[in-house]
Each structure stands twice: as structure tokens, then as C-alpha cells.
C-alpha angles and dihedrals in degrees: 000000000000120000125194106240092209093053089049091053091049092048092051094048090049090050093052093047091052090046094051091045089055090052092050091051090051092048095048097086086054091055094045091048092051091049092052091050091052089064092059119077114183130186118262119235133181117235120201127175147140127242113221139161125238092282092052094254112149118250110215124202093021111157119240115194120190120216115311093352093296089142136005125191137159131236116246127238089283091052092249128136137170133193142168118227147137115298094248129067145061136276123219112208117195135172133163111268095018137092114258118243136204114211128187111234090234091054101051110129131190089274133035111201120209119196117230119248137172118302116247092007102099129105087264091059094056111131114214116230131180120279090040092287126143138191132185119256087239095057094039111120097178137061116274124150130177153156136223118255090234090065092060098055092091092072114086109202138127090233116063094204093070091065088064097067113117093358106096127047112243096016115109114199120190122189125234138185123221107147134285109348095346094097096112113167121240110241127210131178114215098340128283113343099169107026092238135028088031096153119129131224125251117216120198117184096344109321141053112292138149115267100196094085093057121105112223090237090065092057124094098175145349120212128185116210110207112159135059097258093059103036094046090074094067098048141222100355099052106076095099090056136273134242105208117197125191116194124222122285131179120268123221113260092000123109127191125183109169134164122189136175134176137175135185147122137280108222127204111250111186128006127174118257124229137191122260122241095268096050092041093052093050094050093044088058087052090052092052090048089052089054091049092252130134119261116270103200120056126217087256089056093048091051090048091055091046089056098036119147093218143270093334097048096133096219104019109032119184110190122183092197098191095050092043099047105029136065119217093235143018131205124262123190137176138171131177140182121199127189124171142143144110145162134256094291102043140015133189139188131186126181123184116184136177123194127175143161144175134228125245097239111129101189118070126348115345119238109256130193125187127176134182120195126193126184134174131178126183129187124183140158117243092189140325094297105030132060133172131213118196129186136180131174142161145167136209119203130181127187137180134185142158123271091276116060128218096274094047091049095050093045089056092049089054099045111032109091120236093244096038095112143326111263093222126035115212101189106124090212090071095051119106116199090211093051119106093212140040123257110273135197135248139153137239090246092046111022093172119089117207089203090056095044096050093049104034107009096095128246146253131224131184139196124202122194123189131176130177131185130186133187125183132174124197125198126197109194094176096111094036111040115356133354108250096020117127141154139194138192125195135183128186134179139173141179130205122194122185127185128180122189134170151115129278112202137166131219122208116258130189134206115218128211117195125199137172121238135170087267091053137257117349134182137204124201127212120197111234106178134019125228114267118189129182119204098200138028117258133202106265099176142352135182137185126194128176127186124193126181133174129180136168132188134194112193142172124206130175147135125237110187104298094349122096114192127186123173131169146155122216135185130195132186121188132184129177121193116198117177090218094055124084092209129042116236110244138166140158132203129187115191131191109197133183127187124188133186130185126196092338091283111071120058134176137174138184130188131187115196125196101200124193130195133175090211090075128081115263093257094056100029094114126040140167121240127182137210132179136181142180137189135189123200099216093181090070092057121102093235088064096056094100092059096087092164089062115084097170138004128172131181114201141175140179138187132186148147115230130192118227130196104158094100095049124094123222124268096018088139097064141050114264127202129190140177110256126170127318144271127221127225143168129047111345088359088271095147119080124201124184115252126227118200140179108262101174136018108212131217110214090189096062114142134198122281108242137207120202107199133191125183127180120180149170127205134174156150124235142180099026093323092301095116119054123180145167134187128185137182118202135191119186121184113189115192143164090041113169113255140157116257092214093126088068092062140062116249086244087071094071127237107270099105119153115242115255131196096257116123123101131184136168125206122192137174149112137251132200140185132187132181131182122191128179145145129231111185108301092350122095119179143175126195121187142168137181133187140177129195119189136164127177135197134209108235098175134002144148099291138130121241110259126206117257093259090057098049090114089072097055121114092201112094096022135089115281091236094057114141114219123205148129124288109244120217097189131261127321106247101179134033093236089056090054095045092051094048122097108272113272106217099205106085141289114343136167143128110006095020127115118267117214131205119251098227101179095045096236092127090243124096107213138134090295087070096066119113141175106285105158148348129245102208120069115254090206130032121189140191126186126180140181129195117187127179125188116176102298098350125089133185130192123184127179127187126187131192141181122202134186102030133118136208130212108229091211106119121108093273091066102027103067115173144118116019090334128126117271118233123202093266090080091070083082094053119134120255123161092223111019095039117003092164093057121127100195119090118268112272119258140180091214125080091271091226094173096055105032102070129097113283138134088276090071095038120107136179106253098194114130147165118221131192090222106176139004129177127182118186140177123196127207117206127248122300133181091276104041141013094235144348118217118193116194144180115204131189136181134192090011096167141337132211118210146127091263111078097176108051136021110278094211095051103024094182095051108123090015106072098359145013116318123241110276133223104215122198122180140174123207150144133235117202120200114201 
């Protein structure tokens, strides 16, 4: 498909103009309101008071908010506060465990008395759940942890998910690299429940959506649902865990107008190191000698490489690819505008955000990615029994990059040898006066030139358009039908459209062959590629995704004496249409839920979910699943009255069985045929007919995969609410997982076996979080930490029965992330040692090669001698944080760690053989003369099949500690223009401590086959008006 470039440019410009006009219209009321307020000049007064409880005891660290959020301060240790403001307005006074109070400025007395209330039962302690439901932290019987969106704004990154690492108990976040802005983290809740396909779902505003395009400023809160009572509400896709995000909405009598901007750079952290041409050529000769071959490079060649003039030396090139093609840093930029507020009848919120970044490629046009987010939410009352909530959001993203993407560029840097070819050829005989590019080098082994492709290979550019709309209506029938009766309906939809256009062109490259004659050095050139030019852009890719979700709830909530009762029934329907999918994704869930509380200390809940999935056969398409929970507030009991240091203590537990269909493909319950290839008939087989074959043998009796989950926890507050803690034990038993029964049959039976409900796993562990906050004079500080330990076990899987002497190779009874390999015994350092060793059945070996242990004692080392030697997923994940405030200064520090995981050192940086590039690790290669103390296997020009296989030799502890995020800020007080100015410096991935000093331990392939992990440092300002 050919697209006119001028038309595309006009279309994009028109889109931006309309988008900016829309923003101006939305912002117009802000400007008008500001102009109105400029006309009014009110007298300034000083307000001073003291916050106390009913007994006259001071309440320290109470929050005092002026008007619609114009000013927010805290009371000191004696409960006192003082502020200067206009003579009109209201104060909102809030403190944990007390009822909030509004006070007119003209009615402020020497003391403001707050009435005590239940701890963790206020509106601020509400826990968001799926289907728009909420429950107080006090009454929660399950396991839900979270963080406020404002606490994530200190992390500058193009992918929002990276800001979550180390911030929420039970959520394990693992970095990735996949080019500019595509470095979305992989999220897990409580480890590996299934032993494959363990990813969680992310919900934004009601249904499943990606979170990585969000700006932190759009997010009100992030909740992680971890137990059966919370996950059962969403339905058959939630058993692995849920990240639930609520976007910002306006708050009554609170106004926010905030503008922020930051700019900085993302610096390369760790890149692999490689040998230069001289060192490579010498060691390549050594490899050939090891293989019994003649030397390839002469002394003249070696001397030529030693004295090379660089990457464009015509005969002896010496290219340091990473230095030549990569910058040390790339730009990062971000700007946001937030405007929200309202009164008791209506509230509004508007967030506009821009995020952008550049790639680190030095040659040609840099990759560029820019994104604009716009989100608006509006809540208003229609009358006394009906209210409406509206939401709309969208983002526009543009991206451009050269013909080679990030992964392709990094792979070339890690594979093309330093002396492979000169980038530019200077021989005038090759120059063509009509050519639009100079002659460029290549090799017979690698005819493609990265230099040529980045400069003359064309380009790609993409546009992504996303729009989301939400409509919710809430009904309060308390004054009409029955006190405590309410209902709600909610519909949400979104559309994503992605277009990629570009040109893919080819520049001519030549291989050169040098020789020495009596007349001197001569060279002969061989053309490797012909020139390909495209006149117009063409469509390279496109995508369309549509999500629709609908849910409704009818609930009853009331209190009768000491009895709190809440009952409700909810229904959700979800449909996802992806133009690359044959089948839409659909599910439904109907939940009956009952919550009961007695005397504000005993709580219970029960849920019954009727889940439906069109992945199941008709007879099993719908199924009932239960969940129950209970909690006991021990601190309210008389026997705890002597524990004065204990403010709140709750014991809780939950149990449930959930259905799960997310890991299942469609149509597994019926036979599927497809047209595949052809068959020839007639004389000389000259007639071809299409062939139809059986692709899938279905099982009409397939049942749901199930997850039986137990959670037992303890949470509390101590020492005047300064210490907060929570501890949970979890036990997840996953059974009836779909697996092939192939281990039950001989290979002669073929491979078309219907899937059966067979697999069983169990995942157990515990998680803990503790936070301490206090104030000492002008110092305010918070210190916190969280951890999770998990370990699973395969109970049943598709596996043959091994004899007793082969038990070490079994998967059953071991963790699902077990890494299997050979036990290395070091290198053979003498031929007699190799001759007397059990035969290694992989290929030639001898002096300098790895020796492996014969585990089963049959005097042959083969694949039956592999055993469990490590695990790929961390057993323990940690997060520690510190927040320190002193007068106008503030410091935030976050550290993360993973313990108990291993890495295979088997990428191209560590495995050097054949005609590949040599990294710096080969300097430690074994050679009986040149380096008899070396520990790396002897070099070879073959595929090194004996040495380069997974074993303990290539296994490394992947544990690490990373200084993940730091923010230092300074706030200037109010002026005539703004309420405050906050100047900040932010940093991410500042350093990492690990056994691996060459590559990143968390993302071992970073810098080898894709972008490295970046250290981002920015500076910026936030202005509050």
C-alpha cells in the first residue's frame, strides 16, 4: 500500500491542531476563573489554633487544608498551627482516627476539637475493589495493598510500570529492555502460581487495559489484589493477581492547579566490552591453532591492526562499534498540567501530560518518541437519588526510527567483528557521480552494513491514537424505597489505532580482498548488495483494538445496633476485539457478595461467583466458585487493654476457589482442521491439490483450571500510629491445568493428543511490610520496607516416570522455575585426564574443554546427566524507602533487591566461538602455553558443542541490590503568582551491586541484543497555583 507523504504530514498537522484546540477549550474555564479572582482583593488575616481531642489532648500531624486546596499544612507536636490567608473561606481539619471537620475562617477558636472515630474506617481508608466496589481497611478480610499515584511521580520513565518496583507489598516487578519506551516491566503477584503463563492483569477504570501509557499524574491510586475474596469479583482472568488503577477525580472543596516540567538525560549504565582488531586477530589465530588449522592472520596483518587508523582504515580496520554508533546519553523530557476541584454537588479533574525521549544512536537520525496524554473526569449530582460520573481520556503517540530498530542495532554491535570491514571505502574507482551515497564496506559473512542502513536504509514512523470513554450512574434509593438500598451501572469503551509507515531501502556494499604483489598492495572489490530505492512511503504495519466493558451492582448496606450488614449482587461483561485475533476475547461474571460486621471488631464476608467463559465447551461454560473471609480486631478486646502501645491489631483470613481461563486457547474442546500445503497426483505428479489436515484433536470434556487460595494475615498500628505493619501467609494450590498427555504414549502414536485437566502446582510464601513515621523538631521522616518470599512446587505435570537413578532430572517435586544443566568439574588440563574421564557424548573435546560429572554412573555423559542446579525467579524480593523532610527540603530514596535467583551466562557476550565476535571474557581463556591459568574454555573456530551448553560453569547468582529512585526537592513559599514552587532533582537506577560486574544482573541481555538499562537523571520544577 503506497501512502502520499505530503498527505500524511497534512493529516498529522491537522490532528495536532484539533488536539491543541480541544485542550485550549478545556482550559478556558480555568483562565476565566483566574481572571475573575484577580478582580477580588481580600484582606489577609492570620489564623492560629490548636487541634485537640475531646479530652483536650493535642493531636500532632493533623492536616489542615484551606479552601479548595489553596494551602495544606500540618499541626506540630503540640497540635498547633498558624497560617496567613484571606479573611473568607473554610478550613478542613483531618487526622487519622478522628472525624474530619470543616471550620469557617471567621469561626476559628483557640482550640479545634475533633471527635474520635474508628481507626482505618474513614473515607480515606477506603480500599478500591473491582466493579466499583469499596470496603474500609478495617473491615477488609482479604489481602489488598496499594500506593497513591502522587508517590510515583518521582520516577521519570517512559513506561509507568517501572515506577512500581519495590513500592507495593506482594507485587514483584522485573525490568525489561525492548528499545525506546518499550521497556515495560513484567509484573507478578506473589511469585509463580502456575509455573508458566504467570502474568497478571492490569485494570484501569474498570476493565483490563495497559498501564504503561499512563502518566503518574493521571493516577489516583494503585491497588494490588492478592487473595480470593478480592480477585473473585473480576472473574475468570484474575487468579494470577490484579493491579487495579483508579484515575484521578476531583474532591469536594479541594482545588488543585499544578504545572510541572522536567528535563534530563538517560545515561547508559553497563555495556558489553569487546576486543579490538589486533587482540581479536591474535586470539583468532590461537583458536585456529587449537583446531589444528593454519594461522589466518600474518605478522604483517597483526602489525597492521596494531597500528590501525580506526574504523575506516581500508586494509586494517579497527572498529569500536559501541563507541562509534552509540551516544552515552539520550534526552528525557516531561511536562504536566493538573486542574481539579469542586464542591459538594460536582467535582472535576483534568490532567494533560507530555512525555518524550530520544534514542542513543549516534549515526543517522535518532529514534524519537513523543506522547501526549489528556484525561478528564467529571462527577455531579442530578438530584437527591441519582448521580453521574463521566470520564474521557486519550493519548497520541508518534515515533520515528531508522530502518534498523533498537534490537537490530544492538545485535549488530555485539556480533560484527572489529576488523570485519571498513565502514566507508575511499577508492575513487568505486565512486559514482550519480549516487546519493558514498561506497561502503561489508563482508561475505556479513554483507549488511549498519553504517549504510542507518544513513541510507530508509526509516519508519508510527502514529498511535487511543481514546477512552466512561459513563457511570449511581442511584441512592434510601429515601424512595428502602434505607441503605443503592444501585449503579457503568459502561466503558476504548479504541486503539496504530499505523506504521516508512521506507525500506538498501545501499550498495562491497567486500574487499587485499593481497601483496611485486608492485605492492592491491585490492579487489566484490559487490554484495544492489541499491534499492522506494519513491513513496508504504504501510508497514497497522493495528486496531477495541475494549468494551459493562457492569452493574445492586447493594444494600445498613447498621442495626452493633450489626453492620452489606449485601449486593454484581454482574460484569467484557469483550475485547483485536484485528489480529480470529476470536474476540469475552467473559462474564455474576457475583453475590455478603459482608457482615459485629460491634466494630468482628467481620465476615462471603462471595459466590458464577463465571462464564466462551473458551470452555458448552457443558462447562459456566461454573460457580466460592470465597469467604473473616477478620477479628483484637485491639478492641478487653484482654488487650494493657497493651497501651498498640493502637490497632487485626487478625484476618480468607479462603476461596477461583476459576481461571486466561492460559487457555480457544476451541480446545473440538477437532480443528485447516488447509495446509498441497499434494500432487496424475502422470509425473503434475496436478496439485490443496491438502486438509487435522490440526487439533479436541476434548469435549475439558473443565476449568482452578486455584484454591488461603491467606492468613496480621495488620496493625502501634506507638500512637507511628508504626504500621502487615504480615501475610499465602498458600495457592493450582489444579486441573490443561496439559498434553503425551508422556502416557509412545512416540509412535503421533502427537495429536487432546489436552486434559492434569497439571498441579502449589505456591507458598509470606509477605511483610513495615512503615515508621515521626517528627523531631523541624525534621519529619518516614522509613519503610517490604518483602515477599515465595517458592512453588510442581505436583503433577506431563512427564515420564524416570528410574530411581535418574530422579535428579525430574520436574515433579521441584519448583517450576528450576534450571537444569550439567555439573561442570572444571577444564581438562591434560590429555590423560580427558582420556580417563567418562565419555562426553556431545562432540570433540580435550585439553581446555569443560569436563562434566557423570551423574547416573553409566560412564557416558549425555542429556540424562543433567540435574537441577538453579532457579530463574527470585525467591525473595525487597523494597526499602526513606522520606526525609527538613523545613523546605525533602529527600526520597528507594532501594530494591532480589535474592535467590540465577542467570545463565549464555548470550553472545559469554559464548564466544566460531566466526563470532570476541568479548573481553576470552582474555581469561585457557591455553597451555599462553595462559595456563585461564578458566575460560579454550578458543575454537567450531561451534564448541561440548563447552557451550547450560551447566554450572555458566550459572551465576543473579541476586542484586539497586538504588532505584532518588528525589531531592526544595520548596519556595507562596508568592503573588503561585502558592508554591518546588524544584527537584530526580534519578533512577543510580547503581547496582551484584556478582556480575559486566552486565545488568536483572536484565542479563541488556546491552547485548537490545538497549541497555538506563540511569536517568532529571531536573525540574512544580508550580502550585
